[in-house]
Each structure stands twice: as structure tokens, then as C-alpha cells.
MMTF fields as JSON, N, C-alpha, C and O atoms, coordinates in Angstrom:
{
  "mmtfVersion": "1.0.0",
  "mmtfProducer": "UNKNOWN",
  "numBonds": 375,
  "numAtoms": 376,
  "numGroups": 94,
  "numChains": 1,
  "numModels": 1,
  "chainsPerModel": [1],
  "groupsPerChain": [94],
  "chainIdList": ["A"],
  "bondAtomList": [4, 2, 8, 6, 12, 10, 16, 14, 20, 18, 24, 22, 28, 26, 32, 30, 36, 34, 40, 38, 44, 42, 48, 46, 52, 50, 56, 54, 60, 58, 64, 62, 68, 66, 72, 70, 76, 74, 80, 78, 84, 82, 88, 86, 92, 90, 96, 94, 100, 98, 104, 102, 108, 106, 112, 110, 116, 114, 120, 118, 124, 122, 128, 126, 132, 130, 136, 134, 140, 138, 144, 142, 148, 146, 152, 150, 156, 154, 160, 158, 164, 162, 168, 166, 172, 170, 176, 174, 180, 178, 184, 182, 188, 186, 192, 190, 196, 194, 200, 198, 204, 202, 208, 206, 212, 210, 216, 214, 220, 218, 224, 222, 228, 226, 232, 230, 236, 234, 240, 238, 244, 242, 248, 246, 252, 250, 256, 254, 260, 258, 264, 262, 268, 266, 272, 270, 276, 274, 280, 278, 284, 282, 288, 286, 292, 290, 296, 294, 300, 298, 304, 302, 308, 306, 312, 310, 316, 314, 320, 318, 324, 322, 328, 326, 332, 330, 336, 334, 340, 338, 344, 342, 348, 346, 352, 350, 356, 354, 360, 358, 364, 362, 368, 366, 372, 370],
  "bondOrderList": [1, 1, 1, 1, 1, 1, 1, 1, 1, 1, 1, 1, 1, 1, 1, 1, 1, 1, 1, 1, 1, 1, 1, 1, 1, 1, 1, 1, 1, 1, 1, 1, 1, 1, 1, 1, 1, 1, 1, 1, 1, 1, 1, 1, 1, 1, 1, 1, 1, 1, 1, 1, 1, 1, 1, 1, 1, 1, 1, 1, 1, 1, 1, 1, 1, 1, 1, 1, 1, 1, 1, 1, 1, 1, 1, 1, 1, 1, 1, 1, 1, 1, 1, 1, 1, 1, 1, 1, 1, 1, 1, 1, 1],
  "groupList": [{"groupName": "UNK", "atomNameList": ["N", "CA", "C", "O"], "elementList": ["N", "C", "C", "O"], "formalChargeList": [0, 0, 0, 0], "bondAtomList": [1, 0, 2, 1, 3, 2], "bondOrderList": [1, 1, 2], "singleLetterCode": "X", "chemCompType": "L-PEPTIDE LINKING"}],
  "groupTypeList": [0, 0, 0, 0, 0, 0, 0, 0, 0, 0, 0, 0, 0, 0, 0, 0, 0, 0, 0, 0, 0, 0, 0, 0, 0, 0, 0, 0, 0, 0, 0, 0, 0, 0, 0, 0, 0, 0, 0, 0, 0, 0, 0, 0, 0, 0, 0, 0, 0, 0, 0, 0, 0, 0, 0, 0, 0, 0, 0, 0, 0, 0, 0, 0, 0, 0, 0, 0, 0, 0, 0, 0, 0, 0, 0, 0, 0, 0, 0, 0, 0, 0, 0, 0, 0, 0, 0, 0, 0, 0, 0, 0, 0, 0],
  "groupIdList": [1, 2, 3, 4, 5, 6, 7, 8, 9, 10, 11, 12, 13, 14, 15, 16, 17, 18, 19, 20, 21, 22, 23, 24, 25, 26, 27, 28, 29, 30, 31, 32, 33, 34, 35, 36, 37, 38, 39, 40, 41, 42, 43, 44, 45, 46, 47, 48, 49, 50, 51, 52, 53, 54, 55, 56, 57, 58, 59, 60, 61, 62, 63, 64, 65, 66, 67, 68, 69, 70, 71, 72, 73, 74, 75, 76, 77, 78, 79, 80, 81, 82, 83, 84, 85, 86, 87, 88, 89, 90, 91, 92, 93, 94],
  "secStructList": [7, 2, 2, 2, 2, 2, 2, 2, 2, 2, 2, 2, 2, 2, 2, 2, 2, 2, 2, 2, 2, 2, 2, 2, 2, 2, 2, 2, 2, 2, 2, 2, 2, 6, 6, 7, 1, 1, 1, 1, 6, 6, 6, 2, 2, 2, 2, 2, 2, 2, 6, 7, 7, 1, 1, 2, 2, 2, 2, 2, 2, 2, 2, 2, 6, 6, 1, 7, 7, 7, 2, 2, 2, 2, 2, 2, 2, 2, 2, 2, 2, 2, 2, 2, 2, 2, 2, 2, 4, 4, 4, 4, 7, 7],
  "xCoordList": [41.234, 40.997, 41.129, 40.498, 41.986, 41.902, 41.068, 40.765, 40.023, 38.609, 37.655, 36.802, 37.742, 37.106, 36.97, 36.008, 38.234, 38.714, 38.175, 37.239, 38.335, 37.847, 35.923, 35.302, 35.528, 34.06, 33.393, 32.601, 34.375, 34.094, 34.331, 33.35, 35.586, 35.678, 34.657, 34.246, 34.275, 33.524, 31.988, 31.333, 31.622, 30.427, 30.573, 29.686, 31.929, 31.481, 31.42, 30.408, 32.255, 32.2, 30.698, 30.195, 29.942, 28.662, 27.679, 26.948, 27.875, 26.803, 27.161, 26.19, 28.661, 28.969, 28.155, 27.444, 28.284, 27.928, 26.192, 25.499, 25.928, 24.299, 23.812, 23.32, 24.219, 24.077, 24.481, 23.887, 25.437, 25.294, 24.818, 25.007, 24.071, 22.952, 21.208, 20.281, 21.117, 19.822, 20.23, 19.255, 21.341, 21.225, 21.141, 20.575, 21.563, 21.546, 20.073, 19.467, 19.836, 18.092, 16.971, 15.958, 17.389, 16.461, 16.813, 15.915, 18.102, 18.417, 17.701, 16.914, 17.954, 17.019, 15.248, 14.868, 14.351, 13.34, 13.098, 12.073, 13.942, 13.874, 13.928, 12.914, 14.833, 15.163, 13.776, 13.281, 13.218, 11.897, 10.962, 10.035, 10.808, 9.535, 9.492, 8.539, 10.785, 10.833, 10.298, 10.546, 9.402, 8.866, 8.026, 7.803, 7.024, 5.998, 4.546, 4.366, 3.447, 2.006, 1.874, 1.3, 2.398, 1.91, 2.888, 4.005, 2.19, 3.105, 4.031, 5.179, 3.085, 3.878, 4.998, 6.107, 4.623, 6.291, 7.082, 8.12, 6.782, 7.978, 8.341, 9.182, 7.911, 8.0, 9.217, 10.39, 8.717, 9.693, 11.172, 12.205, 10.991, 12.419, 13.084, 14.302, 12.729, 13.345, 13.949, 15.17, 13.416, 14.06, 15.079, 16.209, 14.736, 15.914, 17.423, 18.549, 17.139, 17.978, 18.567, 19.722, 18.035, 18.775, 20.112, 21.101, 19.816, 20.861, 22.094, 22.787, 22.129, 22.965, 23.699, 23.19, 24.549, 25.047, 26.134, 27.089, 25.705, 26.705, 26.111, 25.255, 26.791, 26.895, 25.773, 25.04, 25.488, 24.401, 23.365, 22.552, 23.161, 21.81, 21.514, 20.38, 22.533, 22.31, 21.761, 21.097, 22.238, 21.955, 20.396, 19.626, 19.984, 18.801, 17.986, 17.005, 18.109, 17.655, 17.125, 15.973, 18.342, 17.845, 16.812, 16.004, 16.978, 16.026, 14.584, 13.666, 14.377, 12.984, 12.915, 11.758, 13.503, 12.687, 12.563, 12.183, 12.84, 12.423, 11.106, 10.151, 10.961, 9.387, 8.578, 7.585, 8.635, 8.104, 7.021, 7.549, 5.998, 4.783, 4.258, 3.822, 4.254, 3.774, 4.698, 5.921, 4.247, 5.536, 5.598, 6.567, 5.029, 5.719, 6.982, 8.149, 6.677, 7.593, 9.048, 10.046, 8.788, 9.748, 10.431, 11.66, 9.9, 10.817, 11.414, 12.641, 10.866, 11.927, 13.029, 14.072, 12.964, 13.91, 15.067, 16.146, 14.628, 15.702, 16.189, 16.994, 15.913, 16.642, 17.578, 18.788, 17.361, 18.215, 18.888, 19.808, 18.52, 19.781, 20.829, 22.049, 20.064, 21.437, 22.563, 23.735, 21.872, 22.436, 23.602, 24.703, 23.296, 24.553, 25.487, 26.602, 24.893, 25.315, 26.766, 27.922, 26.546, 27.483, 28.288, 29.484, 28.039, 28.703, 29.519, 30.426, 29.593, 30.098, 30.953, 32.042, 30.419, 31.584, 31.21, 30.184, 32.599, 32.957, 32.05, 31.457, 32.219, 32.177, 30.935, 30.634, 29.557, 28.436, 27.84, 26.628, 28.936, 28.973, 27.973, 27.659, 27.188, 26.305, 27.462, 27.336],
  "yCoordList": [-64.016, -65.015, -64.611, -65.025, -63.769, -62.71, -62.282, -62.092, -61.795, -60.941, -61.805, -61.467, -63.118, -64.112, -64.641, -65.205, -64.276, -64.869, -63.626, -63.963, -62.3, -61.54, -61.216, -60.649, -61.748, -61.972, -63.261, -63.36, -63.883, -65.257, -64.88, -64.83, -64.667, -63.894, -63.219, -63.441, -61.91, -60.841, -61.507, -61.126, -62.877, -63.237, -64.118, -64.222, -64.916, -65.655, -64.463, -64.355, -63.802, -62.797, -62.339, -62.006, -62.256, -61.553, -62.506, -62.234, -63.812, -64.566, -65.054, -65.372, -65.309, -65.221, -64.237, -64.565, -63.113, -62.018, -62.259, -62.286, -62.41, -62.263, -63.279, -62.806, -64.889, -65.778, -65.637, -66.336, -64.781, -64.7, -63.667, -63.563, -62.738, -61.383, -62.316, -62.033, -63.092, -63.957, -64.791, -64.983, -65.236, -66.41, -65.383, -65.903, -64.363, -63.599, -63.051, -63.002, -62.777, -62.048, -63.49, -63.319, -64.869, -65.75, -66.184, -66.588, -66.118, -66.105, -64.963, -64.927, -64.106, -62.963, -63.15, -62.823, -63.734, -64.154, -64.792, -64.435, -66.009, -67.306, -66.552, -66.81, -65.711, -65.547, -64.822, -64.972, -63.675, -63.04, -64.203, -64.051, -65.519, -65.715, -66.208, -66.036, -66.904, -67.565, -67.073, -67.469, -66.037, -65.207, -64.876, -63.802, -65.024, -65.471, -65.702, -66.836, -65.027, -65.247, -66.82, -67.486, -67.613, -68.842, -69.381, -68.961, -70.657, -72.033, -72.61, -72.941, -72.723, -73.525, -72.751, -73.214, -71.535, -70.645, -70.499, -69.857, -71.019, -71.039, -72.344, -72.485, -73.569, -74.664, -74.482, -74.842, -73.966, -74.376, -73.339, -73.549, -72.109, -71.452, -72.303, -72.193, -73.098, -74.021, -75.009, -75.124, -75.422, -76.506, -75.751, -76.194, -74.813, -73.856, -73.573, -73.539, -73.424, -72.998, -74.022, -73.923, -75.194, -76.243, -76.891, -77.442, -76.641, -76.476, -75.231, -75.171, -74.092, -73.198, -73.43, -72.822, -73.996, -74.154, -73.065, -72.849, -72.413, -70.783, -70.729, -71.339, -69.966, -69.473, -68.198, -68.094, -67.204, -66.445, -67.526, -67.351, -68.494, -69.074, -70.013, -70.469, -70.268, -70.359, -69.751, -70.185, -68.379, -67.252, -67.194, -67.195, -67.13, -66.698, -67.946, -67.492, -69.458, -70.344, -70.14, -70.298, -69.741, -69.689, -68.171, -68.142, -67.298, -65.953, -66.579, -66.262, -67.382, -68.197, -69.206, -69.625, -69.789, -70.43, -69.926, -70.528, -68.741, -67.861, -67.575, -67.222, -67.676, -66.711, -67.923, -67.531, -68.902, -69.371, -70.446, -71.027, -70.589, -71.512, -72.784, -73.563, -73.173, -74.116, -75.301, -75.176, -76.178, -77.548, -78.444, -79.16, -78.788, -79.225, -78.171, -78.563, -77.031, -76.086, -75.62, -75.362, -75.603, -75.504, -77.142, -77.219, -77.974, -79.647, -79.424, -79.339, -79.297, -79.253, -78.021, -78.34, -76.736, -76.02, -76.418, -75.878, -77.107, -77.262, -78.504, -78.928, -79.405, -80.837, -79.695, -79.915, -79.122, -78.523, -77.46, -76.921, -77.045, -76.327, -77.24, -77.155, -77.919, -79.512, -80.101, -80.318, -80.318, -80.492, -79.76, -80.284, -78.116, -77.374, -77.065, -76.606, -77.399, -76.477, -77.739, -77.328, -78.832, -80.078, -79.968, -79.989, -79.831, -79.536, -78.663, -78.882, -77.693, -76.337, -76.278, -75.711, -77.008, -77.08, -75.974, -75.297, -75.825, -75.005, -73.293, -72.648, -72.852, -71.508, -71.347, -70.344, -72.106, -71.6, -71.194, -71.007, -70.991, -70.417, -69.699, -69.098, -69.411, -68.171, -67.47, -66.327],
  "zCoordList": [-73.722, -72.402, -71.154, -70.181, -71.183, -69.39, -69.187, -68.009, -70.486, -70.038, -69.599, -68.778, -70.174, -69.785, -68.206, -67.683, -67.635, -66.572, -65.99, -65.265, -65.967, -65.227, -65.065, -64.166, -66.127, -66.442, -64.88, -63.942, -65.567, -64.931, -63.131, -62.389, -62.673, -61.375, -60.487, -59.348, -61.833, -61.226, -60.646, -59.676, -61.825, -61.447, -60.317, -59.471, -60.257, -58.818, -57.674, -56.982, -57.547, -56.377, -56.537, -55.464, -57.538, -57.422, -56.647, -55.695, -57.376, -56.736, -55.558, -54.871, -54.852, -53.172, -52.388, -51.439, -52.798, -52.414, -52.127, -51.11, -53.58, -53.763, -52.097, -51.073, -52.412, -51.776, -50.22, -49.399, -49.829, -48.417, -47.65, -46.438, -48.488, -48.05, -48.214, -47.455, -49.013, -49.086, -47.654, -46.926, -47.22, -46.608, -45.028, -44.067, -44.92, -43.958, -43.598, -42.528, -44.513, -44.565, -44.146, -43.467, -44.694, -44.126, -42.709, -41.97, -42.287, -40.634, -40.258, -39.312, -40.938, -39.889, -39.348, -38.223, -40.419, -40.856, -39.817, -39.238, -39.14, -38.807, -37.329, -36.68, -36.661, -35.719, -35.041, -33.924, -36.596, -35.674, -35.823, -35.028, -36.661, -36.224, -34.716, -33.955, -34.384, -33.086, -32.073, -30.934, -32.383, -31.252, -31.79, -31.231, -32.818, -33.07, -32.854, -32.41, -33.013, -31.985, -32.34, -31.478, -33.672, -34.287, -33.656, -33.351, -33.439, -33.184, -33.744, -33.449, -34.975, -36.203, -36.735, -36.999, -36.871, -37.235, -36.269, -36.429, -35.155, -34.167, -33.99, -33.102, -34.659, -34.624, -35.973, -35.876, -36.957, -38.069, -37.866, -38.502, -36.762, -36.559, -35.935, -36.071, -35.311, -33.986, -35.225, -35.335, -35.765, -37.065, -37.816, -38.025, -38.144, -39.006, -38.078, -38.573, -36.888, -35.649, -35.403, -34.988, -35.56, -34.884, -35.787, -35.303, -37.283, -37.909, -38.237, -39.253, -36.814, -36.911, -35.664, -34.722, -35.417, -34.01, -33.924, -34.67, -32.759, -33.008, -31.386, -30.744, -31.206, -29.108, -29.324, -28.34, -30.41, -30.777, -30.771, -29.863, -31.437, -31.517, -30.064, -29.917, -29.047, -27.944, -26.891, -25.949, -27.269, -26.372, -26.466, -25.506, -28.119, -28.416, -27.686, -27.097, -27.546, -27.436, -25.761, -25.358, -24.936, -23.782, -23.46, -22.532, -24.164, -24.366, -24.638, -23.882, -25.602, -25.934, -25.02, -25.075, -24.25, -23.105, -22.124, -21.12, -22.153, -20.601, -21.349, -20.658, -22.562, -23.252, -23.727, -24.341, -23.677, -24.39, -23.381, -22.432, -23.567, -22.363, -22.787, -21.939, -24.435, -24.783, -24.218, -24.275, -23.801, -23.851, -24.703, -24.452, -25.631, -26.901, -27.41, -27.386, -27.792, -27.98, -27.537, -28.21, -26.005, -24.79, -24.929, -24.917, -25.013, -24.786, -25.942, -25.893, -27.034, -28.343, -28.416, -28.989, -27.951, -28.035, -26.521, -26.275, -26.022, -24.525, -24.85, -24.02, -26.011, -26.477, -27.918, -27.879, -28.524, -29.311, -28.728, -29.344, -27.501, -26.81, -25.678, -25.541, -25.121, -24.841, -25.689, -25.381, -26.906, -28.236, -28.505, -28.674, -28.561, -29.145, -28.162, -28.411, -26.626, -25.8, -25.643, -25.749, -25.458, -25.387, -26.675, -26.386, -28.298, -29.124, -29.148, -29.951, -28.571, -28.524, -27.467, -27.555, -26.103, -25.354, -24.575, -24.655, -23.465, -22.451, -22.785, -21.921, -24.451, -24.812, -24.744, -25.392, -24.023, -23.745, -22.645, -22.535, -21.513, -20.176, -19.926, -20.953, -18.923, -18.63, -18.059, -17.62]
}
């Protein structure tokens, strides 16, 4: 019985570690795609980042807004940024 518990515990830890590593890789891909030459990839990256309310994401979106020239994508990024800044509060001061 104790052996089963160890096997289950080890499998759970391995699964959590693998899931965390895949999530970090996915986030990195979307952060790179935010500055892609393809507008559709940038739009997809904005959609993904909209679900990750973190100070680091706010900083990234500020950099993106300084870089982006397409009006539709700028508006989308600005709305995401405003929402994140209000949700995170004073911690996002420049």
C-alpha cells in the first residue's frame, strides 16, 4: 500500500512539473508573438496575455504600445492595459 502511495505521489509531482514547464513555454511563445511581423499572431498574443493579469504583463503591454503602429491592435492593447491597471491597482505605477 505504501508503494502505491509513493508511485501516485511521484506521478503527481512529475505531472505538475511537466504542466508547469509547458505553461511557461507557451507564455514565452505568446510574448515573442506579440512583436511578430504578422498582425494575426499579434492579435492572438494579445488575447492570450489578456488572461494573465501580472505586473510583468503590464510592462510588456506598455512596450508593445510604444512599438505597435496598427490602430486596431493598439486599441485592443490599450483596453487590455487599462483593465489590468485598474485590476492590479497602484502596483502598476510607472
